[in-house]
C-alpha positions in Angstrom: 29.8 217.1 202.0 26.8 218.4 200.1 26.6 217.7 196.4 27.1 221.2 195.2 28.2 220.8 191.6 30.6 223.1 189.8 29.6 226.6 188.8 29.4 227.1 185.0 30.0 223.3 184.3 27.6 220.4 184.3 27.9 216.7 183.5 25.7 215.2 180.8 25.4 212.2 178.5 27.5 213.0 175.4 26.1 211.3 172.3 28.3 208.4 171.3 30.8 209.1 174.1 29.0 208.4 177.4 29.4 210.8 180.3 31.0 214.2 179.6 31.2 217.8 180.7 29.7 220.9 179.1 29.7 224.6 179.8 26.6 226.3 181.1 28.0 229.7 180.3 30.5 231.0 177.8 34.3 231.1 178.4 37.1 232.9 176.7 40.6 231.6 175.9 42.6 231.5 179.1 39.6 231.4 181.4 39.6 229.0 184.3 36.7 226.6 183.8 37.2 224.8 187.1 39.8 223.6 189.6 39.8 220.2 191.3 41.8 219.0 194.3 43.4 215.6 194.1 41.4 212.9 195.6 44.7 211.2 196.2 48.2 212.0 195.0 51.8 210.6 195.3 55.1 212.3 194.6 57.5 210.5 192.4 60.4 209.0 194.3 62.9 210.7 192.0 61.5 214.1 193.0 62.1 213.6 196.8 64.3 216.3 198.2 63.2 218.9 195.6 59.4 218.9 196.1 57.2 218.8 199.2 55.4 215.4 199.5 52.2 217.1 200.7 51.7 220.2 198.7 54.0 219.6 195.7 55.8 222.9 196.2 59.2 223.1 194.6 61.7 224.8 196.9 65.2 224.5 198.5 65.7 223.7 202.1 62.9 221.2 202.6 62.9 219.3 205.9 63.1 215.6 205.9 61.1 213.0 207.8 63.0 212.3 211.0 62.3 208.5 210.8 62.7 207.4 207.2 64.8 210.3 206.0 63.2 209.8 202.6 60.2 212.2 202.6 60.6 216.0 202.5 58.3 218.8 203.5 57.9 222.6 203.5 57.3 222.7 207.2 55.7 221.0 210.1 52.2 221.8 208.9 52.8 220.0 205.6 54.4 217.0 207.4 51.4 216.7 209.7 49.0 217.1 206.8 50.7 214.2 205.0 51.1 211.8 207.9 48.0 209.8 207.3 49.4 208.9 203.9 53.1 208.9 204.6 52.7 206.5 207.5 51.7 203.8 205.0 55.3 204.0 203.7 57.5 205.4 206.4 58.0 202.2 208.5 58.0 200.0 205.3 60.8 202.0 203.7 62.9 201.6 206.9 62.1 197.9 207.0 62.6 197.1 203.3 65.6 199.4 202.8 66.9 199.3 199.3 64.3 196.6 198.5 61.4 199.0 198.9 60.3 199.5 195.3 56.5 199.6 194.8 55.4 201.1 191.5 54.0 204.6 191.5 50.6 203.2 190.6 50.7 200.8 193.6 51.7 203.7 195.9 48.8 205.8 194.6 46.3 202.9 195.0 47.4 202.3 198.6 46.7 205.9 199.4 43.3 205.7 197.7 42.4 202.7 199.8 43.5 204.5 203.0 41.3 207.5 202.0 38.3 205.4 201.2 38.5 203.8 204.6 38.0 207.1 206.4 35.8 208.9 203.9 32.2 209.5 205.0 30.9 212.1 202.5 31.5 213.1 198.9 34.9 214.8 198.7 35.7 218.1 197.1 37.2 216.1 194.2 33.9 214.4 193.5 31.4 217.2 192.9 30.2 215.6 189.7 31.7 212.1 189.7 32.4 209.7 192.6 35.6 207.9 192.5 33.8 204.5 192.6 31.9 205.4 189.5 35.0 206.1 187.3 35.2 204.0 184.2 37.3 200.8 184.6 37.0 199.1 181.1 37.6 195.7 182.8 36.0 193.8 179.9 38.4 195.5 177.4 41.7 194.6 179.1 44.0 192.3 177.2 46.0 189.5 178.9 49.1 191.8 179.2 47.2 194.5 181.1 45.5 191.9 183.3 48.9 190.4 184.2 50.2 193.9 185.0 47.2 194.5 187.3 47.8 191.2 189.0 51.5 192.1 189.5 50.5 195.4 191.0 48.1 193.7 193.4 50.9 191.4 194.4 53.1 194.4 195.0 50.4 196.1 197.0 50.1 193.1 199.3 53.9 192.7 199.6 54.6 196.3 200.6 51.5 197.5 202.4 49.9 194.5 204.1 51.1 195.6 207.6 49.4 199.0 207.3 46.3 198.4 205.2 43.2 196.2 205.1 42.5 195.4 201.5 39.1 195.0 199.8 38.5 191.7 197.9 40.5 190.8 194.8 37.8 191.8 192.3 37.5 195.2 194.0 41.3 195.6 193.7 41.2 194.7 190.0 38.6 197.3 189.4 40.4 199.9 191.4 43.7 199.4 189.5 41.9 199.4 186.2 40.2 202.7 187.2 43.4 204.3 188.2 45.2 203.2 185.0 42.4 204.6 182.9 41.7 207.8 184.8 44.9 208.6 186.6 46.8 211.8 185.8 50.5 212.4 185.5 51.3 215.6 187.4 53.9 217.6 185.5 55.7 220.9 186.0 56.2 223.8 183.5 58.8 221.8 181.5 56.5 218.7 181.5 58.8 216.8 183.9 57.1 214.1 185.8 56.4 215.1 189.4 54.0 212.4 190.5 50.6 210.8 190.0 47.1 211.7 191.1 43.4 211.0 190.7 40.9 213.9 190.0 37.5 212.3 189.5 35.7 215.4 188.2 38.5 216.1 185.7 38.3 212.5 184.5 34.8 213.2 183.2 36.1 215.2 180.3 36.1 213.4 177.0 39.0 213.4 174.5 39.4 215.3 171.3 42.5 215.8 169.1 41.2 219.4 168.7 40.7 220.2 172.5 39.1 223.3 173.7 40.5 222.9 177.2 43.8 221.9 178.9 44.7 220.5 182.3 47.6 222.0 184.2 48.6 221.8 187.9 48.9 224.1 190.8 50.4 222.0 193.6 48.0 219.1 194.1 45.1 220.9 192.3 44.3 220.3 188.7 43.1 223.4 186.8 41.1 223.2 183.6 41.5 226.2 181.3 40.0 227.1 178.0 42.4 227.1 175.0 39.6 227.9 172.6 36.5 230.1 173.1 33.8 227.8 174.6 30.2 228.6 174.1 27.3 228.0 176.4 26.2 224.4 175.9 29.5 223.3 174.3 31.1 220.1 175.4 34.5 220.5 177.1 37.2 218.4 175.6 40.8 217.8 176.6 43.4 215.6 175.0 44.4 212.3 176.6 47.5 211.8 174.4 50.4 213.6 172.7 49.0 215.3 169.7 52.2 215.5 167.7 51.7 212.2 165.9 49.6 211.4 162.7 46.0 210.2 162.9 46.8 206.4 162.6 49.3 206.6 165.5 46.9 208.6 167.7 44.0 206.3 167.1 46.2 203.3 167.9 47.3 204.9 171.2 43.7 205.7 172.2 42.5 202.2 171.4 45.4 200.6 173.4 45.1 202.9 176.5 41.5 204.1 176.5 39.6 201.5 174.4 37.9 203.9 171.9 38.6 205.6 168.6 38.4 209.4 168.1 36.0 210.9 165.6 37.0 214.6 166.1 37.5 217.0 163.1 41.2 216.3 162.9 40.8 212.6 162.9 38.2 212.8 160.1 40.0 215.3 157.9 43.6 214.3 158.7 44.5 217.8 157.8 47.9 217.8 159.4 49.0 214.3 158.5 50.8 215.3 155.3 52.9 217.9 157.1 53.5 215.5 160.0 54.7 212.8 157.6 56.7 215.2 155.4 59.2 213.4 153.1 62.6 214.4 152.0 62.7 215.8 148.5 64.3 213.3 146.2 64.6 213.2 142.4 63.1 209.7 142.1 61.2 208.7 145.1 60.8 207.5 147.7 58.6 204.6 146.7 55.4 203.8 148.7 56.9 200.6 150.0 60.0 202.4 151.2 57.8 204.9 153.1 55.8 202.1 154.7 59.0 200.3 155.7 60.5 203.4 157.2 57.3 204.2 159.2 57.5 200.7 160.6 61.1 201.1 161.5 60.4 204.5 163.2 57.7 203.0 165.4 60.0 200.1 166.4 63.0 202.3 167.2 60.8 204.7 169.3 59.6 201.7 171.4 63.2 200.3 171.5 64.5 203.6 172.8 61.8 203.9 175.4 62.7 200.4 176.7 66.4 201.1 176.6 66.0 204.1 178.9 64.2 202.0 181.5 66.3 198.9 181.2 69.5 200.9 181.6 68.0 202.8 184.6 69.2 206.1 183.2 69.0 208.8 185.8 68.1 211.6 183.4 64.7 210.1 182.6 63.7 210.8 186.2 65.5 214.2 186.6 63.6 217.2 185.5 65.2 219.6 183.0 64.5 222.5 185.3 66.6 220.8 188.0 69.4 220.3 185.5 69.3 223.8 184.2 68.5 225.7 187.4 70.6 223.8 189.9 73.4 223.0 187.4 73.6 225.9 185.0 72.4 228.6 187.3 73.7 227.5 190.6 76.8 225.4 189.9 78.1 222.3 188.1 76.3 219.0 188.2 78.2 215.9 188.9 77.0 212.4 188.1 78.3 208.9 189.0 80.7 207.9 186.3 79.0 204.6 185.8 76.0 206.5 184.2 78.1 208.2 181.6 78.4 205.3 179.1 74.7 204.4 178.8 73.6 207.9 177.9 76.3 207.9 175.2 74.8 204.7 173.9 71.4 206.2 173.9 72.6 209.3 172.0 74.2 207.0 169.4 70.9 205.2 169.1 69.2 208.5 168.4 71.8 209.6 165.9 71.8 206.3 164.0 68.1 206.2 163.8 68.0 209.8 162.5 70.6 209.0 159.9 68.5 206.1 158.6 65.1 207.8 158.7 66.7 210.9 157.2 67.1 209.1 153.9 63.3 209.2 153.5 61.9 211.6 156.1 62.3 215.4 156.1 63.8 216.8 159.3 60.3 218.1 160.2 58.7 214.7 160.0 57.3 213.8 163.5 59.4 210.6 163.8 62.6 212.6 163.2 61.3 215.2 165.7 60.7 212.5 168.3 64.3 211.3 168.1 65.7 214.8 168.1 63.7 215.6 171.2 65.1 212.5 172.9 68.6 213.4 171.8 68.2 216.8 173.3 67.3 215.2 176.6 70.3 212.9 176.5 72.6 215.9 175.7 71.2 217.9 178.6 72.0 215.0 181.0 75.5 214.7 179.6 75.9 218.5 180.0 76.5 219.0 176.3 74.5 222.1 176.2 75.6 223.2 172.7 74.3 220.0 171.2 71.1 220.1 173.2 70.5 223.6 171.9 71.2 222.5 168.3 68.6 219.8 168.6 66.1 222.1 170.3 66.4 224.8 167.6 65.6 222.2 165.0 62.5 221.0 166.8 60.9 224.3 167.9 59.6 225.6 164.6 57.8 222.3 163.5 56.5 221.9 167.0 54.9 225.3 166.8 53.3 224.4 163.5 52.2 220.8 164.3 50.8 221.2 167.8 47.6 223.0 168.5 47.7 226.6 169.7 48.6 227.1 173.4 50.4 223.7 173.6 52.2 222.8 176.8 54.7 221.0 174.6 55.6 224.1 172.7 55.7 226.2 175.8 58.1 223.8 177.5 60.4 223.7 174.5 60.6 227.5 174.4 61.3 227.4 178.1 64.1 224.9 177.7 65.6 226.8 174.8 65.5 230.0 176.7 67.2 228.6 179.7 69.9 227.0 177.5 70.5 230.4 175.9 70.9 231.9 179.3 73.4 229.3 180.3 75.4 229.9 177.1 75.4 233.7 177.5 73.0 234.5 174.7 70.8 237.0 176.5 68.9 238.4 173.5 67.9 234.9 172.2 67.1 233.9 175.8 64.7 236.8 176.2 62.9 236.0 172.9 62.4 232.4 173.7 61.3 232.9 177.3 58.8 235.6 176.2 57.3 233.1 173.7 57.0 230.6 176.5 55.4 233.2 178.7 52.7 234.0 176.1 51.5 230.4 176.2 52.0 229.8 179.9 49.9 232.8 180.8 47.0 231.2 179.0 47.5 227.6 180.1 48.6 228.2 183.7 47.1 231.5 184.5 48.9 234.8 185.0 49.0 234.4 188.8 50.7 230.9 188.7 54.1 230.6 190.4 55.5 229.2 187.2 54.5 232.4 185.3 55.8 234.7 188.1 59.2 232.9 188.2 59.4 233.1 184.4 58.7 236.8 184.5 61.7 237.2 186.9 63.9 235.2 184.5 63.0 237.5 181.7 63.7 240.6 183.7 67.2 239.3 184.5 68.0 239.2 180.8 67.4 243.0 180.4 
């Protein structure tokens, strides 16, 4: 493929940041800057049966692979289009049975290796950056990350050795490091995890906690849209991390995952930190040491909760809210295996106890309180306690709207969840208001012609 570049966008050396992207013409809020097909993508195992493996279309009545019975497709064309990748797993899933369990990263790397073997020219995903030139940061990896890469390489050999010829060990280390640093989590309109992908051109964008662009997905394409007006010559920034948290937390996350510190306007001024760390009004305190201790506790409990979800293998962590609401609330009751009921109850208790403790120092709008409320909402959704889920969501939405940047996917998804909960609980007026607020943001970040937007418009019409 001829190296054509991207109309209106160019790569350049960004001072102090390395490679980056900038606009060669002006863009307005909501404009599509560019779209990029996935160089390689993989659907999350938990989404099988709901979403097409090849095109990532969500629909009912998908047809399953006749051999493995695990992969699902829109039609014969999608199945044929995916065969070059699916054949890496089809026989292996049959052979390993319940013991087939490569990580999503391993599955993605296997597909990248298969693609590299047959690739002759620059792909449509590499108009500005070749996959082999993506940053790996090998020298910055700590021992834990090196061990994780080695474990992934072992998994790759274990599950794919019959179907792939592997490059040498150092090349595999580099490739896994590149994917971990540059891979994207593909999400739906409610920010539920659908799968993973690599978009080399999109990976060229640098980070800012005050981003002027956002990445959303249309099937297996990434779309980059302006969320601020972008002038000719302006660098295009997106955010690599969740922007809810205070400056110290964001910088720590960036250093740990991407090996740099941010020097954007928000990180320099810390203008939202006071609101994000709002304290409960007390007559005689709290004292500085009490605040420091509670912050330390909050960070620990957030990590503990995250580990507990994985260790207990809770199904709701891998089940999208839209499936719960649409297929459960709209189309009929949801039933879950009884052995999964107790662990969610334990997780909910963990949320409630932590909020009780933090609430002695933190205001309800403090980001650590919001984090646990959001988690509690997810647990309540799984347990089909929709009134409690709604109660938590209503507490979260106002501070979310104030603390996140304008046109935030996090805010849009929260309005969407609230709207669908209101529908399920028969509160049509409140549902219409929440869904319209979600629509206002989604038209900007997804584009007015996106299927998510069209579906939402139908939902709103049904409330009239």
